[in-house]
PDB file as gemmi writes it, atoms N, CA and C in Angstrom:
CRYST1    1.000    1.000    1.000  90.00  90.00  90.00 P 1                      
ATOM      1  N   ALA A   1      34.599  -0.067 -20.449  1.00  0.00           N  
ATOM      2  CA  ALA A   1      33.821  -1.022 -19.675  1.00  0.00           C  
ATOM      3  C   ALA A   1      32.719  -0.304 -18.905  1.00  0.00           C  
ATOM      4  N   ASP A   2      33.034   0.870 -18.341  1.00  0.00           N  
ATOM      5  CA  ASP A   2      32.036   1.623 -17.586  1.00  0.00           C  
ATOM      6  C   ASP A   2      30.890   2.083 -18.482  1.00  0.00           C  
ATOM      7  N   ARG A   3      31.233   2.450 -19.700  1.00  0.00           N  
ATOM      8  CA  ARG A   3      30.221   2.958 -20.615  1.00  0.00           C  
ATOM      9  C   ARG A   3      29.205   1.868 -20.970  1.00  0.00           C  
ATOM     10  N   ARG A   4      29.673   0.645 -21.226  1.00  0.00           N  
ATOM     11  CA  ARG A   4      28.763  -0.459 -21.529  1.00  0.00           C  
ATOM     12  C   ARG A   4      27.868  -0.765 -20.335  1.00  0.00           C  
ATOM     13  N   HIS A   5      28.436  -0.684 -19.157  1.00  0.00           N  
ATOM     14  CA  HIS A   5      27.669  -0.977 -17.935  1.00  0.00           C  
ATOM     15  C   HIS A   5      26.520   0.021 -17.768  1.00  0.00           C  
ATOM     16  N   VAL A   6      26.809   1.301 -17.985  1.00  0.00           N  
ATOM     17  CA  VAL A   6      25.781   2.338 -17.861  1.00  0.00           C  
ATOM     18  C   VAL A   6      24.708   2.134 -18.922  1.00  0.00           C  
ATOM     19  N   THR A   7      25.097   1.816 -20.140  1.00  0.00           N  
ATOM     20  CA  THR A   7      24.134   1.601 -21.217  1.00  0.00           C  
ATOM     21  C   THR A   7      23.229   0.418 -20.906  1.00  0.00           C  
ATOM     22  N   ALA A   8      23.796  -0.659 -20.377  1.00  0.00           N  
ATOM     23  CA  ALA A   8      22.987  -1.824 -20.033  1.00  0.00           C  
ATOM     24  C   ALA A   8      21.980  -1.479 -18.945  1.00  0.00           C  
ATOM     25  N   ARG A   9      22.390  -0.680 -17.970  1.00  0.00           N  
ATOM     26  CA  ARG A   9      21.468  -0.275 -16.907  1.00  0.00           C  
ATOM     27  C   ARG A   9      20.349   0.591 -17.463  1.00  0.00           C  
ATOM     28  N   ALA A  10      20.687   1.507 -18.401  1.00  0.00           N  
ATOM     29  CA  ALA A  10      19.687   2.386 -18.985  1.00  0.00           C  
ATOM     30  C   ALA A  10      18.672   1.578 -19.787  1.00  0.00           C  
ATOM     31  N   GLN A  11      19.145   0.558 -20.512  1.00  0.00           N  
ATOM     32  CA  GLN A  11      18.225  -0.275 -21.276  1.00  0.00           C  
ATOM     33  C   GLN A  11      17.307  -1.056 -20.358  1.00  0.00           C  
ATOM     34  N   THR A  12      17.812  -1.509 -19.228  1.00  0.00           N  
ATOM     35  CA  THR A  12      16.983  -2.236 -18.270  1.00  0.00           C  
ATOM     36  C   THR A  12      15.863  -1.350 -17.767  1.00  0.00           C  
ATOM     37  N   ARG A  13      16.180  -0.101 -17.480  1.00  0.00           N  
ATOM     38  CA  ARG A  13      15.160   0.830 -17.007  1.00  0.00           C  
ATOM     39  C   ARG A  13      14.093   1.076 -18.074  1.00  0.00           C  
ATOM     40  N   LEU A  14      14.511   1.148 -19.322  1.00  0.00           N  
ATOM     41  CA  LEU A  14      13.548   1.399 -20.386  1.00  0.00           C  
ATOM     42  C   LEU A  14      12.571   0.242 -20.555  1.00  0.00           C  
ATOM     43  N   HIS A  15      13.028  -0.981 -20.328  1.00  0.00           N  
ATOM     44  CA  HIS A  15      12.155  -2.135 -20.521  1.00  0.00           C  
ATOM     45  C   HIS A  15      11.232  -2.377 -19.336  1.00  0.00           C  
ATOM     46  N   THR A  16      11.566  -1.891 -18.174  1.00  0.00           N  
ATOM     47  CA  THR A  16      10.751  -2.152 -16.986  1.00  0.00           C  
ATOM     48  C   THR A  16       9.328  -1.613 -17.119  1.00  0.00           C  
ATOM     49  N   PRO A  17       9.096  -0.347 -17.530  1.00  0.00           N  
ATOM     50  CA  PRO A  17       7.717   0.123 -17.650  1.00  0.00           C  
ATOM     51  C   PRO A  17       6.889  -0.652 -18.662  1.00  0.00           C  
ATOM     52  N   GLU A  18       7.533  -1.103 -19.760  1.00  0.00           N  
ATOM     53  CA  GLU A  18       6.788  -1.867 -20.753  1.00  0.00           C  
ATOM     54  C   GLU A  18       6.263  -3.159 -20.154  1.00  0.00           C  
ATOM     55  N   LYS A  19       7.080  -3.807 -19.341  1.00  0.00           N  
ATOM     56  CA  LYS A  19       6.643  -5.045 -18.712  1.00  0.00           C  
ATOM     57  C   LYS A  19       5.499  -4.789 -17.753  1.00  0.00           C  
ATOM     58  N   LEU A  20       5.558  -3.671 -17.041  1.00  0.00           N  
ATOM     59  CA  LEU A  20       4.508  -3.370 -16.075  1.00  0.00           C  
ATOM     60  C   LEU A  20       3.179  -3.068 -16.768  1.00  0.00           C  
ATOM     61  N   THR A  21       3.220  -2.369 -17.895  1.00  0.00           N  
ATOM     62  CA  THR A  21       1.976  -2.046 -18.575  1.00  0.00           C  
ATOM     63  C   THR A  21       1.436  -3.229 -19.361  1.00  0.00           C  
ATOM     64  N   ALA A  22       2.294  -4.162 -19.739  1.00  0.00           N  
ATOM     65  CA  ALA A  22       1.837  -5.306 -20.526  1.00  0.00           C  
ATOM     66  C   ALA A  22       1.017  -6.279 -19.675  1.00  0.00           C  
ATOM     67  N   THR A  23       1.330  -6.402 -18.404  1.00  0.00           N  
ATOM     68  CA  THR A  23       0.592  -7.317 -17.537  1.00  0.00           C  
ATOM     69  C   THR A  23      -0.386  -6.527 -16.690  1.00  0.00           C  
ATOM     70  N   PRO A  24      -1.676  -6.625 -16.951  1.00  0.00           N  
ATOM     71  CA  PRO A  24      -2.650  -5.858 -16.165  1.00  0.00           C  
ATOM     72  C   PRO A  24      -2.763  -6.414 -14.754  1.00  0.00           C  
ATOM     73  N   SER A  25      -2.827  -5.525 -13.796  1.00  0.00           N  
ATOM     74  CA  SER A  25      -2.994  -5.950 -12.410  1.00  0.00           C  
ATOM     75  C   SER A  25      -4.457  -5.820 -12.011  1.00  0.00           C  
ATOM     76  N   LEU A  26      -4.786  -6.367 -10.865  1.00  0.00           N  
ATOM     77  CA  LEU A  26      -6.166  -6.319 -10.396  1.00  0.00           C  
ATOM     78  C   LEU A  26      -6.623  -4.899 -10.147  1.00  0.00           C  
ATOM     79  N   SER A  27      -5.760  -4.049  -9.600  1.00  0.00           N  
ATOM     80  CA  SER A  27      -6.173  -2.684  -9.284  1.00  0.00           C  
ATOM     81  C   SER A  27      -6.421  -1.859 -10.541  1.00  0.00           C  
ATOM     82  N   GLN A  28      -5.752  -2.189 -11.653  1.00  0.00           N  
ATOM     83  CA  GLN A  28      -5.999  -1.460 -12.883  1.00  0.00           C  
ATOM     84  C   GLN A  28      -7.326  -1.860 -13.503  1.00  0.00           C  
ATOM     85  N   ASP A  29      -7.753  -3.104 -13.313  1.00  0.00           N  
ATOM     86  CA  ASP A  29      -9.004  -3.559 -13.884  1.00  0.00           C  
ATOM     87  C   ASP A  29     -10.208  -2.953 -13.175  1.00  0.00           C  
ATOM     88  N   LYS A  30     -10.101  -2.767 -11.890  1.00  0.00           N  
ATOM     89  CA  LYS A  30     -11.238  -2.287 -11.111  1.00  0.00           C  
ATOM     90  C   LYS A  30     -11.306  -0.770 -11.153  1.00  0.00           C  
ATOM     91  N   ALA A  31     -12.434  -0.237 -10.724  1.00  0.00           N  
ATOM     92  CA  ALA A  31     -12.629   1.204 -10.726  1.00  0.00           C  
ATOM     93  C   ALA A  31     -11.899   1.871  -9.571  1.00  0.00           C  
ATOM     94  N   ASP A  32     -11.374   1.090  -8.609  1.00  0.00           N  
ATOM     95  CA  ASP A  32     -10.729   1.680  -7.437  1.00  0.00           C  
ATOM     96  C   ASP A  32      -9.249   1.919  -7.672  1.00  0.00           C  
ATOM     97  N   SER A  33      -8.852   2.284  -8.882  1.00  0.00           N  
ATOM     98  CA  SER A  33      -7.447   2.565  -9.154  1.00  0.00           C  
ATOM     99  C   SER A  33      -7.021   3.877  -8.504  1.00  0.00           C  
ATOM    100  N   ARG A  34      -7.989   4.702  -8.099  1.00  0.00           N  
ATOM    101  CA  ARG A  34      -7.673   5.933  -7.388  1.00  0.00           C  
ATOM    102  C   ARG A  34      -7.389   5.614  -5.925  1.00  0.00           C  
ATOM    103  N   PRO A  35      -6.553   6.403  -5.277  1.00  0.00           N  
ATOM    104  CA  PRO A  35      -6.317   6.193  -3.842  1.00  0.00           C  
ATOM    105  C   PRO A  35      -7.590   6.439  -3.045  1.00  0.00           C  
ATOM    106  N   LYS A  36      -7.776   5.654  -1.977  1.00  0.00           N  
ATOM    107  CA  LYS A  36      -8.957   5.806  -1.119  1.00  0.00           C  
ATOM    108  C   LYS A  36      -8.539   6.391   0.208  1.00  0.00           C  
ATOM    109  N   LEU A  37      -9.379   7.228   0.765  1.00  0.00           N  
ATOM    110  CA  LEU A  37      -9.129   7.827   2.068  1.00  0.00           C  
ATOM    111  C   LEU A  37      -9.805   6.998   3.147  1.00  0.00           C  
ATOM    112  N   ALA A  38      -9.086   6.777   4.250  1.00  0.00           N  
ATOM    113  CA  ALA A  38      -9.622   5.992   5.352  1.00  0.00           C  
ATOM    114  C   ALA A  38      -9.195   6.622   6.668  1.00  0.00           C  
ATOM    115  N   ARG A  39     -10.116   6.644   7.633  1.00  0.00           N  
ATOM    116  CA  ARG A  39      -9.842   7.196   8.952  1.00  0.00           C  
ATOM    117  C   ARG A  39      -9.475   6.078   9.916  1.00  0.00           C  
ATOM    118  N   VAL A  40      -8.443   6.289  10.737  1.00  0.00           N  
ATOM    119  CA  VAL A  40      -8.034   5.303  11.731  1.00  0.00           C  
ATOM    120  C   VAL A  40      -9.072   5.304  12.848  1.00  0.00           C  
ATOM    121  N   LYS A  41      -9.740   4.172  12.988  1.00  0.00           N  
ATOM    122  CA  LYS A  41     -10.806   4.028  13.972  1.00  0.00           C  
ATOM    123  C   LYS A  41     -10.271   3.490  15.295  1.00  0.00           C  
ATOM    124  N   LEU A  42      -9.299   2.555  15.217  1.00  0.00           N  
ATOM    125  CA  LEU A  42      -8.789   1.900  16.412  1.00  0.00           C  
ATOM    126  C   LEU A  42      -7.356   1.456  16.171  1.00  0.00           C  
ATOM    127  N   VAL A  43      -6.467   1.746  17.136  1.00  0.00           N  
ATOM    128  CA  VAL A  43      -5.092   1.252  17.073  1.00  0.00           C  
ATOM    129  C   VAL A  43      -5.059  -0.068  17.827  1.00  0.00           C  
ATOM    130  N   LEU A  44      -4.722  -1.164  17.130  1.00  0.00           N  
ATOM    131  CA  LEU A  44      -4.774  -2.501  17.715  1.00  0.00           C  
ATOM    132  C   LEU A  44      -3.481  -2.885  18.413  1.00  0.00           C  
ATOM    133  N   GLY A  45      -2.344  -2.451  17.916  1.00  0.00           N  
ATOM    134  CA  GLY A  45      -1.082  -2.791  18.556  1.00  0.00           C  
ATOM    135  C   GLY A  45       0.078  -2.783  17.590  1.00  0.00           C  
ATOM    136  N   ARG A  46       1.247  -3.123  18.122  1.00  0.00           N  
ATOM    137  CA  ARG A  46       2.475  -3.149  17.329  1.00  0.00           C  
ATOM    138  C   ARG A  46       2.725  -4.545  16.794  1.00  0.00           C  
ATOM    139  N   THR A  47       3.326  -4.615  15.624  1.00  0.00           N  
ATOM    140  CA  THR A  47       3.682  -5.888  15.028  1.00  0.00           C  
ATOM    141  C   THR A  47       4.982  -5.713  14.257  1.00  0.00           C  
ATOM    142  N   GLY A  48       5.456  -6.744  13.625  1.00  0.00           N  
ATOM    143  CA  GLY A  48       6.725  -6.697  12.923  1.00  0.00           C  
ATOM    144  C   GLY A  48       7.825  -7.236  13.811  1.00  0.00           C  
ATOM    145  N   SER A  49       8.941  -7.578  13.221  1.00  0.00           N  
ATOM    146  CA  SER A  49      10.020  -8.200  13.986  1.00  0.00           C  
ATOM    147  C   SER A  49      10.607  -7.254  15.028  1.00  0.00           C  
ATOM    148  N   ARG A  50      10.565  -5.964  14.776  1.00  0.00           N  
ATOM    149  CA  ARG A  50      11.100  -4.997  15.733  1.00  0.00           C  
ATOM    150  C   ARG A  50      10.031  -4.073  16.293  1.00  0.00           C  
ATOM    151  N   GLY A  51       8.791  -4.341  15.996  1.00  0.00           N  
ATOM    152  CA  GLY A  51       7.706  -3.499  16.503  1.00  0.00           C  
ATOM    153  C   GLY A  51       7.600  -2.163  15.806  1.00  0.00           C  
ATOM    154  N   THR A  52       8.048  -2.089  14.568  1.00  0.00           N  
ATOM    155  CA  THR A  52       8.022  -0.813  13.844  1.00  0.00           C  
ATOM    156  C   THR A  52       6.727  -0.599  13.077  1.00  0.00           C  
ATOM    157  N   VAL A  53       5.870  -1.599  13.042  1.00  0.00           N  
ATOM    158  CA  VAL A  53       4.617  -1.522  12.289  1.00  0.00           C  
ATOM    159  C   VAL A  53       3.456  -1.513  13.275  1.00  0.00           C  
ATOM    160  N   THR A  54       2.496  -0.649  13.041  1.00  0.00           N  
ATOM    161  CA  THR A  54       1.317  -0.563  13.892  1.00  0.00           C  
ATOM    162  C   THR A  54       0.129  -1.116  13.135  1.00  0.00           C  
ATOM    163  N   GLN A  55      -0.625  -1.998  13.770  1.00  0.00           N  
ATOM    164  CA  GLN A  55      -1.825  -2.547  13.140  1.00  0.00           C  
ATOM    165  C   GLN A  55      -3.025  -1.719  13.583  1.00  0.00           C  
ATOM    166  N   VAL A  56      -3.813  -1.268  12.606  1.00  0.00           N  
ATOM    167  CA  VAL A  56      -4.948  -0.383  12.890  1.00  0.00           C  
ATOM    168  C   VAL A  56      -6.189  -0.875  12.154  1.00  0.00           C  
ATOM    169  N   ARG A  57      -7.352  -0.514  12.672  1.00  0.00           N  
ATOM    170  CA  ARG A  57      -8.619  -0.734  11.970  1.00  0.00           C  
ATOM    171  C   ARG A  57      -9.045   0.606  11.404  1.00  0.00           C  
ATOM    172  N   VAL A  58      -9.307   0.627  10.088  1.00  0.00           N  
ATOM    173  CA  VAL A  58      -9.684   1.868   9.416  1.00  0.00           C  
ATOM    174  C   VAL A  58     -11.076   1.733   8.821  1.00  0.00           C  
ATOM    175  N   GLU A  59     -11.773   2.863   8.749  1.00  0.00           N  
ATOM    176  CA  GLU A  59     -13.065   2.893   8.048  1.00  0.00           C  
ATOM    177  C   GLU A  59     -12.941   3.895   6.911  1.00  0.00           C  
ATOM    178  N   PHE A  60     -13.509   3.531   5.786  1.00  0.00           N  
ATOM    179  CA  PHE A  60     -13.392   4.355   4.592  1.00  0.00           C  
ATOM    180  C   PHE A  60     -14.294   5.570   4.695  1.00  0.00           C  
ATOM    181  N   LEU A  61     -13.825   6.699   4.203  1.00  0.00           N  
ATOM    182  CA  LEU A  61     -14.605   7.930   4.280  1.00  0.00           C  
ATOM    183  C   LEU A  61     -15.789   7.912   3.312  1.00  0.00           C  
ATOM    184  N   ASP A  62     -15.628   7.232   2.182  1.00  0.00           N  
ATOM    185  CA  ASP A  62     -16.728   7.191   1.216  1.00  0.00           C  
ATOM    186  C   ASP A  62     -17.765   6.119   1.558  1.00  0.00           C  
ATOM    187  N   ASP A  63     -17.399   5.122   2.370  1.00  0.00           N  
ATOM    188  CA  ASP A  63     -18.325   4.057   2.783  1.00  0.00           C  
ATOM    189  C   ASP A  63     -18.070   3.768   4.266  1.00  0.00           C  
ATOM    190  N   VAL A  64     -18.811   4.428   5.138  1.00  0.00           N  
ATOM    191  CA  VAL A  64     -18.571   4.362   6.585  1.00  0.00           C  
ATOM    192  C   VAL A  64     -18.839   2.961   7.135  1.00  0.00           C  
ATOM    193  N   ASN A  65     -19.697   2.181   6.494  1.00  0.00           N  
ATOM    194  CA  ASN A  65     -20.016   0.837   6.974  1.00  0.00           C  
ATOM    195  C   ASN A  65     -18.886  -0.160   6.737  1.00  0.00           C  
ATOM    196  N   ARG A  66     -17.948   0.178   5.894  1.00  0.00           N  
ATOM    197  CA  ARG A  66     -16.858  -0.745   5.541  1.00  0.00           C  
ATOM    198  C   ARG A  66     -15.601  -0.400   6.330  1.00  0.00           C  
ATOM    199  N   SER A  67     -15.040  -1.410   7.009  1.00  0.00           N  
ATOM    200  CA  SER A  67     -13.789  -1.194   7.736  1.00  0.00           C  
ATOM    201  C   SER A  67     -12.899  -2.422   7.565  1.00  0.00           C  
ATOM    202  N   ILE A  68     -11.589  -2.191   7.501  1.00  0.00           N  
ATOM    203  CA  ILE A  68     -10.614  -3.269   7.360  1.00  0.00           C  
ATOM    204  C   ILE A  68      -9.432  -2.988   8.275  1.00  0.00           C  
ATOM    205  N   MET A  69      -8.607  -4.022   8.495  1.00  0.00           N  
ATOM    206  CA  MET A  69      -7.381  -3.860   9.260  1.00  0.00           C  
ATOM    207  C   MET A  69      -6.215  -3.652   8.299  1.00  0.00           C  
ATOM    208  N   ARG A  70      -5.316  -2.741   8.661  1.00  0.00           N  
ATOM    209  CA  ARG A  70      -4.136  -2.468   7.849  1.00  0.00           C  
ATOM    210  C   ARG A  70      -2.911  -2.327   8.741  1.00  0.00           C  
ATOM    211  N   ASN A  71      -1.749  -2.560   8.167  1.00  0.00           N  
ATOM    212  CA  ASN A  71      -0.481  -2.325   8.846  1.00  0.00           C  
ATOM    213  C   ASN A  71       0.051  -0.982   8.385  1.00  0.00           C  
ATOM    214  N   VAL A  72       0.492  -0.167   9.350  1.00  0.00           N  
ATOM    215  CA  VAL A  72       0.970   1.179   9.055  1.00  0.00           C  
ATOM    216  C   VAL A  72       2.381   1.315   9.590  1.00  0.00           C  
ATOM    217  N   LYS A  73       3.288   1.796   8.754  1.00  0.00           N  
ATOM    218  CA  LYS A  73       4.653   2.048   9.199  1.00  0.00           C  
ATOM    219  C   LYS A  73       4.781   3.534   9.494  1.00  0.00           C  
ATOM    220  N   GLY A  74       5.300   3.845  10.645  1.00  0.00           N  
ATOM    221  CA  GLY A  74       5.455   5.243  11.042  1.00  0.00           C  
ATOM    222  C   GLY A  74       4.435   5.615  12.100  1.00  0.00           C  
ATOM    223  N   PRO A  75       4.508   6.853  12.589  1.00  0.00           N  
ATOM    224  CA  PRO A  75       3.603   7.275  13.664  1.00  0.00           C  
ATOM    225  C   PRO A  75       2.162   7.365  13.179  1.00  0.00           C  
ATOM    226  N   VAL A  76       1.252   6.836  13.983  1.00  0.00           N  
ATOM    227  CA  VAL A  76      -0.179   6.875  13.649  1.00  0.00           C  
ATOM    228  C   VAL A  76      -0.982   6.877  14.939  1.00  0.00           C  
ATOM    229  N   ARG A  77      -2.119   7.559  14.931  1.00  0.00           N  
ATOM    230  CA  ARG A  77      -3.009   7.569  16.090  1.00  0.00           C  
ATOM    231  C   ARG A  77      -4.456   7.608  15.612  1.00  0.00           C  
ATOM    232  N   GLU A  78      -5.374   7.385  16.529  1.00  0.00           N  
ATOM    233  CA  GLU A  78      -6.793   7.368  16.175  1.00  0.00           C  
ATOM    234  C   GLU A  78      -7.204   8.726  15.612  1.00  0.00           C  
ATOM    235  N   GLY A  79      -8.011   8.674  14.570  1.00  0.00           N  
ATOM    236  CA  GLY A  79      -8.476   9.895  13.933  1.00  0.00           C  
ATOM    237  C   GLY A  79      -7.648  10.322  12.740  1.00  0.00           C  
ATOM    238  N   ASP A  80      -6.461   9.751  12.547  1.00  0.00           N  
ATOM    239  CA  ASP A  80      -5.626  10.094  11.390  1.00  0.00           C  
ATOM    240  C   ASP A  80      -6.299   9.624  10.108  1.00  0.00           C  
ATOM    241  N   ILE A  81      -6.031  10.333   9.020  1.00  0.00           N  
ATOM    242  CA  ILE A  81      -6.541   9.963   7.704  1.00  0.00           C  
ATOM    243  C   ILE A  81      -5.396   9.329   6.918  1.00  0.00           C  
ATOM    244  N   LEU A  82      -5.631   8.115   6.409  1.00  0.00           N  
ATOM    245  CA  LEU A  82      -4.643   7.414   5.595  1.00  0.00           C  
ATOM    246  C   LEU A  82      -5.077   7.443   4.140  1.00  0.00           C  
ATOM    247  N   VAL A  83      -4.113   7.534   3.241  1.00  0.00           N  
ATOM    248  CA  VAL A  83      -4.369   7.423   1.810  1.00  0.00           C  
ATOM    249  C   VAL A  83      -3.943   6.016   1.410  1.00  0.00           C  
ATOM    250  N   LEU A  84      -4.909   5.176   1.080  1.00  0.00           N  
ATOM    251  CA  LEU A  84      -4.634   3.778   0.743  1.00  0.00           C  
ATOM    252  C   LEU A  84      -4.594   3.635  -0.776  1.00  0.00           C  
ATOM    253  N   LEU A  85      -3.443   3.235  -1.286  1.00  0.00           N  
ATOM    254  CA  LEU A  85      -3.323   3.013  -2.724  1.00  0.00           C  
ATOM    255  C   LEU A  85      -4.005   1.716  -3.130  1.00  0.00           C  
ATOM    256  N   GLU A  86      -4.103   0.778  -2.193  1.00  0.00           N  
ATOM    257  CA  GLU A  86      -4.747  -0.509  -2.441  1.00  0.00           C  
ATOM    258  C   GLU A  86      -5.697  -0.760  -1.285  1.00  0.00           C  
ATOM    259  N   SER A  87      -6.981  -0.903  -1.569  1.00  0.00           N  
ATOM    260  CA  SER A  87      -7.969  -0.952  -0.497  1.00  0.00           C  
ATOM    261  C   SER A  87      -8.657  -2.302  -0.345  1.00  0.00           C  
ATOM    262  N   GLU A  88      -8.295  -3.281  -1.148  1.00  0.00           N  
ATOM    263  CA  GLU A  88      -8.948  -4.592  -1.074  1.00  0.00           C  
ATOM    264  C   GLU A  88      -8.263  -5.539  -0.096  1.00  0.00           C  
ATOM    265  N   ARG A  89      -6.967  -5.390   0.064  1.00  0.00           N  
ATOM    266  CA  ARG A  89      -6.197  -6.331   0.874  1.00  0.00           C  
ATOM    267  C   ARG A  89      -6.292  -5.964   2.349  1.00  0.00           C  
ATOM    268  N   GLU A  90      -6.496  -6.965   3.192  1.00  0.00           N  
ATOM    269  CA  GLU A  90      -6.592  -6.761   4.628  1.00  0.00           C  
ATOM    270  C   GLU A  90      -5.414  -7.424   5.318  1.00  0.00           C  
ATOM    271  N   ALA A  91      -4.927  -6.810   6.398  1.00  0.00           N  
ATOM    272  CA  ALA A  91      -3.780  -7.351   7.139  1.00  0.00           C  
ATOM    273  C   ALA A  91      -4.212  -8.549   7.964  1.00  0.00           C  
ATOM    274  N   ARG A  92      -3.238  -9.454   8.217  1.00  0.00           N  
ATOM    275  CA  ARG A  92      -3.510 -10.600   9.105  1.00  0.00           C  
ATOM    276  C   ARG A  92      -3.572 -10.115  10.544  1.00  0.00           C  
ATOM    277  N   ARG A  93      -4.218 -10.897  11.389  1.00  0.00           N  
ATOM    278  CA  ARG A  93      -4.357 -10.535  12.798  1.00  0.00           C  
ATOM    279  C   ARG A  93      -3.014 -10.591  13.517  1.00  0.00           C  
ATOM    280  N   LEU A  94      -2.915  -9.802  14.571  1.00  0.00           N  
ATOM    281  CA  LEU A  94      -1.727  -9.816  15.442  1.00  0.00           C  
ATOM    282  C   LEU A  94      -1.619 -11.140  16.166  1.00  0.00           C  
ATOM    283  N   ARG A  95      -0.383 -11.547  16.469  1.00  0.00           N  
ATOM    284  CA  ARG A  95      -0.193 -12.755  17.276  1.00  0.00           C  
ATOM    285  C   ARG A  95       0.204 -12.401  18.676  1.00  0.00           C  
TER     286      ARG A  95                                                      
END                                                                             
């Protein structure tokens, strides 16, 4: 019984990447599939149910005129450089 269970799990893992590559995502279509670097310009405050997420405004290093708000988990302060895997999505405002 254990052997069949392990085999079924292994087959599930093998099929997962195929499903991911079969459906193109927005980030794969665009040229920004590479991670983007952004500098923390302003720390806006804490958010999340327990206050573990910090909301910050970042400006991109390659385009200084462009800035967005993001949620960051973990310690962060002004001047830190973030590596953003997805740079189009912006965080909602704090309440």
